[in-house]
N, C-alpha and C positions, 0 to 999 in steps of 0.2 A: 423416462418421462419426467415432464417439468413438475416440480412441486410448488414453488412460489414463483408467480408470473407478474410482471408489470407490463401492462399493455398501454403504451401511448401516454404514460404517466405525465401529467402537467400541473405545475402551480404557478399561477400569475398573481402579481401584486400590481393592480393597475395595468400598465402596459409593460411591466417588467416581468419577465419569465424566469423565476428561480430555477425551475425544472422545466425542460421543454421538449415534451415527446419522448420520454425515456422508455425504451423497450429492453426488458431483461427476463430471461428465463433461468431459474435456479433449480438445480436437483435437490432432491432430499439427501442431507448429510453433507452438502457442499458447504465449503467456507468462501464467502465472497467479500471482497474489499471494495468500497466506494472511496476512490482516492482522488485527491484534487486539492487545489488552493482554497483558501478562505473565499466563501461566496460562489462556489462552483455548483452548489445544489446538493451536495451529498448528504448533509445534515437534514435539509428539507425532505429529501428522499427517505430517509430513515423514519422521520417523524410522520410522513404519510403512510408508511408501512405500519408504524406503531398505532396510527389513528389518533395522533395529537393534532394533525393538520388535515383538512379535507382537501382533496385534489380538485383542482379547477376542471380538469378533463382526465380521461383514462381511468382504468380500474386496476385493483389489486386482487389476485385470485390466489388463494392459499389451498392447496389439495383440492381443487375443484370448486372452492367456496369463495364467492365474491365478497371481499371484505368491506368494500366502500359503505355500506349501510350498517356495519357491525361496530358499536362503540369500543374504544380501546380496551376497557376492562373486560370484554368479552372475546377478544381475539386470541386469548392463550398464548401470548408472546412474552418472552423473558427479556428484560431491559437492563443493561448496565450503563449508568451515566458517567460522564466525565468526573463529577465531584462525588461519585458513589451514593450520595443521598442516603446514607445510613441514619437511623434513629439514635441519637446519642444516649437516650435514657433506657435503650434495650441492650441486653448482652448480645454477643455474636449469636448464640442459639435463637434468642428471641427474635432478632433481626431476620434470621433465615426463615424462621417459622411463620413470619407474618403473612406472607402470600398464601400459604397453605390455610391459615385461620381463615383468611377472607374467603377461601374457597369452601370452607366448612369441612375440612378434613378432620377425622377423628384424632383425638390425643394420642393414641398409642401409634397410629399410622404416621402421624405428624412427627412424633419424637424419633421414630426410625428413620424416617426420611431426612430429617435434619442431621441425625448422627451420620448417616451414610454419605451425605453430601459434603459435610465438613471434612469427613476423611478424604473424600475425593478432591478437595482443594487444599489438603494438608493442614487443616485447622481444627482437627479433632481435640487438641489439647487446650484450645483457647475457646471453648464454647461459653464459658461464663465470664469472658472478659469484655469490657465496654470499649466502644471505638476510640474514645479519647486516650486509651492506654495501648493502642495498637499502631504499628508503623503504617505507612502509606501502602505498602505491598500487602500487608495483612488485611487492611481495610478494603483493598481491591478484591481479595480473595472472598471476602464476606459478601461483598456486592455480587460477585459471580455466583457464589453458592446460592444466594437469595434469588437470582434469576434462574438458576438451574433446578432447584428443588421442587419448583412446580411442574418440571418435565415440559417445558414450553415446546410448541410446534417449531418456532423459529426464535433463536436467540439474537438479540439486536444490541450491539456494542457501539457507543457513542464516545469515540476517543478515550476508551477506558485507562490507557496506560500513559496518558500525556502528563500526568502529575508526578510521575515516578522519575528518579534519576536515571542516568543512561544505563548504568550496569544493572539496576534492578529491573528496568524496563526490558532488557534483553532476557533476562532470567525469566521473566513473566510472559514474554513471547514464547518461550519454549514450553512453559507450563500451560499456557492457554492452548496452543496448538495440541499438546499431548491430551489435555482434558476433552477438547473437542473431538478429537480422533476417537477417544476411548468411548465416548457415549454417542457419537454420531448425530449430534444436534446440527440442524441446518443453522448456519450462523452469517449474519450480515454485519460487517464492520466498517464503521466510518473513520477514516484516518487521513491526516495530510502528511504522514511519515512514510516516505517511500520504502525505507528499509522494512519497517513494520508490515507493510503491505506484501512486500516480496517474500518475508519470512513466513507469514502466516496463511496466505491465501491459497486456494485451489485455482481461483481466477480473479483477476484485478479488472474492475471497472474505472477507468480514468476519465474523469469529468472536467469539463472547462465551460464556464459560462452557461451553465443549466444543460448542456448537452454532453452526450457520451462521445469521447474522442476514440476510444479503443476498449474492447473486452477481450481479454486474452489471459492465458496462463502466465504466471510471473516471468518464466524464462523467455517466453515468446514476446511479451510486452517489452522487456528489457533489450533483447537482441534484436527484434524486429519492430521497432516503433513505427507506427504509420504516419507520423506528422512530426514536426519540429517541436510541438508543444509537448507531446508524450515523450520524445527522447530527451528533451531538456528537463521535463519534470521527473520522470523516473530515473534517477540517477544523474551522474555527471556526463556531460556530453560536449564534444567539440563539434561545431558545425562548419563546413567547408563548401565553398562554390566551386564546383568542377567544370572543366572544359574537356570535351571528347578530343582525342588525337589518335593518329595511327603512326607510331614509330617503329621503323624497321619492319613495316608490314603486321605489326602487333598492336591491336586495339589498346589503347591507354587512356588514362585521364591525367590532366595536368592540374596541380594545385600549387600556384605560384612556381617556384623552381623546381618542384618534385614532378617527375613524369612516373606514374604507377602503371605498370603493365596489368591488364584485367585477368589475365591467366584463365580465360574462360568464364569469368564471371560476367553477368549482364551489365551493359554499358549504362551507368547511372547518368541522369540528367539533372541539372540544377544543383540542388543541395543534397549533401550526404552528411551522416553523423558517424564519428568515430569516437568510440568509448575511450577514456584516458588510460585504462588498463590495457587496451590492445596496442598502445603506442611503445615503441622501443627505442632506447638510444643506440645510435650505430655509428659507424665510420662514415665518411663522406661517400655518397653515392648518387647517381642521377635520380633514384627514386626516393631519395631522403630529402626532407625539408629541413634547412639549416635555420638555426635560431641562437638565441643567447639566453642562458639560464637566468631568468629574472628573479625568481623566488624558489626556494626549496624548503619544505617543512617535513620534519621527521615525525612520523605518528605511530612509531613502535613497530607494527608489522609492514608498514609500507611508508615510501616516501611520497609526498604530494609536490608536484613540481609545476611551475608556470614558466613557459619558455616564450620568449619574444620572438616573433617571425614576422615576415613581410605581409602575412594574411591575418595578423593579430596575435594575440596571446593564446597559446595552446596548452591545455592542462595534461598532464602526464601522471600517472600512478604507477610507480615501480615498486614491486614487492621487495621487501628487505631481505636481501641474500647475504648480509654480513658486511657488504661493501658500501661505502658512501658514494651518492652520486656527485656529478660534476658540481663544482663550485659555482656560486653565484657570479655572473659576469663571464662565465666560460662559454665558448662557442660549442654548440652541440648539434647533432643531426637526429632527426626523428624519422622513423620508418614504421610502417604497418602494412599488413597484408590487403590485397584487393577485396577479400571477402569480408573484411572487417568495416568496409565502408557501406553504410545502410542508407539507400535513397529514401528521403522524406519529401513530403510536400511542404507548402508554406505554412507559416505560424497561423493558427486559427484566430 
C-alpha cells in the first residue's frame, strides 16, 4: 500500500512549469531519489512535500492524510539541507535536541533519544562538541541525527552529501543507506549525482524540465533507459543510429562498418544506447567497429578510452586487468553483444 502519494503535483511560476503533473507513489520504508539536472524540478518537488512551497495544482497525501493545508511545522517530516543549517552556538547534543524541545518532549526522554540517535550516527563521543570544531562529515551526521531524532514520518534529504569530498561522500553513502535500512524511515533524496542515486535508492525518479522521464529501480533504469535523456544522464552512454539488415538470412543491424547479428534479440529501430563498459577491444571482424585510439586515461581500477570512429567518438571503459590498453594513435576494433544495445526514443 502506498504511504506517500503525489497526485498530479504541479508548480507554476507564471507560464513556466517548475513541476508539471508529477505522479508518484512511495511505499513505507522505501528510499526514493529524485534525480536530474539543475532546474529539472526535483528541489521544488521536495519543498512542496516539506510544505515550504504551495503547489499550484495536485495534492500530497501522507498515510491517507492530505498535507496541502497542513503547515510545514505540523507535517512531522525530518529535513537535512545541503548546508546542514546547524546552530553554531549549540553543542552537538543541543542541536539534535532542538526539535524535541520544540515538540515539548520531557527532559528525560529528550536526553535518552538524543543519546540513542547520536550513537546511531556514530557521534556519541562528540555530544559536547560545537559545529565549528567538527569536520564536514561530522556536521552532516549531526544534521542527520537532528532530523531522525523526532522520528519523522518521512525523511527529506536535499543534496546532503554535495559539500563533502569524493572519498568521504562515498563513505557517507554507505552510512546513510545502512542507517536508513536499520530504522526503516521512508526517505526522499534530491540529488544531481547519478552514482549517489544508484547507490542509495530503492527506486530512482529521473526528472527533466519539470516532468518525470522514468521511474525504476536503479539497475533497471541504468540497463533499460527509456529515452536518450535517461540513458545519457544516468551514467555514460554511447548513442548510435542503426540500420536494419539481413545478412546471410540472419537479422542484423549496421552501425557504419560493423554488421552486428541480433542473435534472437528484437530488431531495434532508430537509436540505441551502448554503455562504455559493455564494449570490448577485439581483433578485426565484420561485427567490429574500427577506430583510432584518441585518448586513454588510467583511473586506477579501469581505463577510460575515447576512440575516434566514422560515427564519432566512442567512449570505452575497460577494467584494469594488469595490462595496458592500446597506445594513443593505434588502430583498434570495438565489439559488443547485440543484447547490450538498448533501443531508446528521441531526446526529450
